[in-house]
N, C-alpha and C positions, 0 to 999 in steps of 0.2 A: 257466252251466247250472243249471237248477233242480234241487232235490233229486229230484223225480219223474223228470226226464230222466236224472240220474246213476244213479238206482236201476235204471231200466229198461235202461240201457246195461250196468250190471254184471250183470244177469240174462242179457243176450244174450251177453256176452263171457266169462262164466265158463267156465273150462276145468276139467273133472273129472280126477281122478287115473285111472290106468289101470284099476284094479279097478272104480271107479265107471263108467267109460266102458263097460266090458264089461257091467256090470249094467244100464246104461241101454239098451244095445243090446238086451239080452234083454227088457227091459220094452217097448221099441218094437216088438219082434217079437210078443210074446205078449198084451200088455194091450189094444191098440185093438180087436181083434175082440170081446173080451168086453164092452168098454165099448159097442160098437155094439149088441150084443144088449140091454144095459141101456137104451140110449137108445130103441131101438124099443119096448121094454116100457113105459117111462115115457111116451113120446109117445102110444101107443095107449091105454093104460089111462086116462091123463088125458083124452084126447079122448072116450072112450066114457062115462066115469063122472063127469066134472066139467064138463059143459056145452059139449062140442065145442070145447075150447081146446087148442091145441098147446103142450106143455110143453118140447119139444126144439126144434122149428122155430118159434121164437118169432115171427119176422116173418110167418109164415103167419096169425098172429091179426090182423094189419093188414088182410090180404085179406078175411078173413071179416067183420071189423068194417066195412070199407068197403062190402062187398056189402050188408050189413044196412042201412047208412045210406042207400045209394042206392035199393035195391029194397024197403026196409021189412022188417018182421019183427022178432022180439025181439032186442034188443041187450044184450049181456053186457059190462058195464064191465071185467070181468077180462081181456077180450081186449086192451084198451089198456093196463091197468095192468101186464100181464105184461112189457111192454117196459122201463119204468124199473125194475121189480123185478129183471129180468135184469141190467140195467146195474149197479145197486147191488150185486147179488150178485157179479158179476165183480170190481168194485172191492174188495169185502170180501175175496174170495179173494186179490187182489193184496196187501192189507194183511196177511193172515195169512202169506203167503209172505215178505213183508218182515220181519215181526216174528219169524218162526221162524229166520231166517238160514240156511235150508236150501236145497240145490240138488239137481238131478238126482233119483236114486232115493229119497233121504230125503224130499225135498219131495213126490214123487209119492205116497209112502206116507201122508204127513200129509194131503194133499188128498183121497186116496181115502177116508181115515177120515172126513173132513168130509162128503164125498158120502154115505158110508154113514149117518152120523148124520142128515142131512137126509132121506134116503129112509126111514129108520126112523121119523123123525117123521111123514112122510106116512102111513105104515102105522098107527102108533099113533093118530094123529089121525083117520084115516078109520074105523078100527074103533070108536072111541068115539063119533064124531059121525055116521057114515053119510052122508057128503055126497052120495053117489050117489042118495039118495032125493029130493034137491032140488038138481039140477045147477047151478041158477042162484042158489042161496042163499049165505048168508054163509060157511057151513062149507065149501062147495065152493070158494069164492073163495080162502079161506085155504089150503086143500089145494093148489090150483093154484099159488099163489105159493111155497109150500115146494118143490113139485116143480120149478118153474122155477128156483129157487135151486140145487137139486141138479144141474140140467143145466148151469147157469152154471158151477158148480164143475167139472164135467167138461170143458167147453170150455176154461176157464182152466188146469185141470190140464195138458192137453196142450201149450198154448202156453208155459207157464212151466217145466214139469218135463221134458217130452218133446217138444221143439220139432220133432224130425224125424218125428213121427207124423202120419198123415193124419187129417182130421176124422172123428170117429166118429158124428156126428149129422146133418151136412149132406150128404145122399146125392146131391144134384144135382151137386156137384163130383166126387164119386167115380164117378158114372155117366158123367159127361163124360170123365173121365180113362180109364175102362175102355173106352168106345167108340172114343175117338181112338187109344188104344194098340192096340186090336184092328185097326182100319183100317190103321195103320202096319205091323203085323205081317203082315196079309194082302196088302198092296199090294206090287206088283213095282217100284214107283217109289221115289224117295228118301223116307226117313222124315221126316215134318214135325215130330216130337217126339223128344227124346233117347231112345235105347233104354233102357228101365228095366223089365225083366221083373218085378223084385221089386216095384216100385211098382204095376204092373198086378195082380200076385197079391194084394197087400195091399188094393187098392181093391176087388177082387172079393170078397175075404173079408169086408170091412166091409159091402158091399152085402148079401151073404148073411146076415151077422150081424144087421143092422138088420131085414131082412125076417123072419128067424126070430124075433126078439123081438116084432115085431108079430103074427105068426101065433099064437105061443104065448099072448100076452096076449088076443088076440081070442077064442081058444078058452076061456081061463081066466075071463074076465069073466063069461061066462054061467053059470059053475059057482061061482066063488069070490066074485064081487062085489067088495066093497071089499078083501077079503083078497088079491086079485090083486097088490096092492102088495107083498105078501111075496116075490114072485118077483124083482123087481129088487133088493130088500134082500138077499136071499140071495146073488145074483150080485155085489153090491157088496162083500159080506163076502169072497167068494171072490177078488175082484180085489185086496183088501188083502194076501192071502196069497201072491200071485204073486211069485215070485223069478226 
């Protein structure tokens, strides 16, 4: 077995002490909803100010790029570059997790801090360079890649440190789970999915959180401009403090 495979297996099979298990359960309960708000803010702020590029729903950039290639129109190379940057960022987070030798809540706090630093970097860079003034320029492209790296950190954080949590950025899956669970609850026939009212509640909370983040950022962009990035930075700092 390769070193990579052994390390991945160790992450999956790690068993936390009782006190850390309780803390991990609390994080799983409290953290994802806040992270979904952050994801909504980052995705919408990036889309509006950085050349219509998705920073959280990275694969959506392939759709936009393909549409531009087929039907014409301005093509933004950052839409394609976001894919490999996301992959490299996820791999980097994995390396950080391995080097830290942390698991569970301790690893979650470390990776939350990494996400905070990345979002803070987007804020500082945007205030200095004003990339929204030229959404297809070099500065906007750099800001996009930092934001994509921050969201990659959030994806990897949940998989590595809180594996029981539901995705905080891919709302298609959460919407599907919500609708199917509601249909089972309302139906008089045999349920097609395992009964899990808690998962339904969490999926619904994440949907609302992501939507809230989008609505708040959409309103803030017109008033704050590049300073809108301060909102996800503040929430990411709050996420670190969650116990």
